[in-house]
N, C-alpha and C positions, 0 to 999 in steps of 0.2 A: 725366126727360125723355128720350124715345127719340130715336135718331138716324134720319135718313132713309136708305133704301137708294138706290143709283144709279136704280133704275126709279121710285121715288117722286119723285125729283128731276126726272127727265125728264118725268114726268106733271104735276108742278107747273109746270114751264116751259111745257109744251104748254098747260095750262089758262090760265096767265097770257097767253100769246100769243093764245089764242082770246078772252080777255076783252079784251085790247088791241084786237083787231080790231072787236070789238063797240063798245067805247067810241070808237074812232076813227070808226067809221061814224056813231055817235050825235053825235059832235062836228061831223062834216061837215054833218049834217042839222040842227045847232042844238040837239039835245036835251041834250047834256052839254057844259058849258064846258071848254075845254082845261086850265084850271088844275086842275079837279076830276079830270080824267083823269090828270094828273101826280101829283096827291096820292094818288089811289087806287092807282096802280102803286107809288108809293114806300112806302106803308104796308104793302101786301101783300108786297113783296119785302124791303125793308131791315129792317124790325123783326124778322122771324124770322131773317134772316141775322146781325143784330147779336147777337141772343140766343145763337146758335150759336157765333159768334166769341168772345163773352165766356166761354161755357162751355169751349171749346177753349183758351182762353188760361189759364183757371184750372187746367185739367187739365195743361197743359204746365208751368205754374209749379210745381204740385205734384210732377209727375214729376222735374223738374229739382232741386228741393230734396231729394228722396229720392235721386237719383243723386249729388248732392254729398255728402250725408250718408254714404252707403254706400261710396263710392269715393274721395272726396277730389278729385274732378274740379273744375277751376276754370272761371271765366268764360272765360279765354283758351282752354281746351280746348273749350268749347262753341262759341265763335266760330270757331275753326280748323275744327272739324268741319262747322259750317254752311256755311262758304265751300267746303270740299271737296265736300259734297253739292250745293250750288248750281252748282259748276262742272262737275258730271258731264254736263250736257247741252251742254257747250261754251261756255256764257255764264255769267258771274256777274252775275245780274240780280234776285236775290231770289226766284226762281221755279224750280220743278222741272218741266221739260217733257220729255215723252216723244215720240218721233217717231210720226207717224201710221202706222197699219197699213192695209193693203188687206184688205177682207173677202173671205174665200175663197168665200163663198156668192153674194154679189150684186155683188162688185167695187167696192162703195162704200167709204167711209172709216169705220174703226172709231174712235170717240171715245174717246181715251185717258183722258179725265177720268172717263167712265162705264164704260169697258172694255166697250163694246157697240156694235154697228153701228146707227146711227140710222135706217137704212133698212129692214133686215130683222130686226133684233133679235139677230143672232148675237153670242154671247159667247165671246171666245177664252179658251183655258185659261190660268189665271194661277197663278204661284207667287209673285207679289208681293204682300204683304199690303196695300200702299198703292194697288193698282189701284182706281180708283173713289173714292179719298179726296179 
């Protein structure tokens, strides 16, 4: 199974937004019932995300078992490190957030999740392997 790069994710979101607009227009005109609209969106978005989440969970568990085996690290060590990393953004909330950047080209906001300006496509240089993850 291949992974999606940030541009593919943005394109997928754009296509889903366009499809949502069409389906909403059809719903308003009575062509598509609202329940079908919701079911369509759920199946298009949640099923692929659930499959990716399951694969990432499997990979993380495999990596953690290898780390434990090779280093003797404990569950307490892992939980402590998770809390440290979680708190790096100033809040312990189960998420890693990066502050927004201003695009030097168009002055828009660079989406830190995709490490790309959503307005002009500028990609800031990155040394962080988790940009776009």
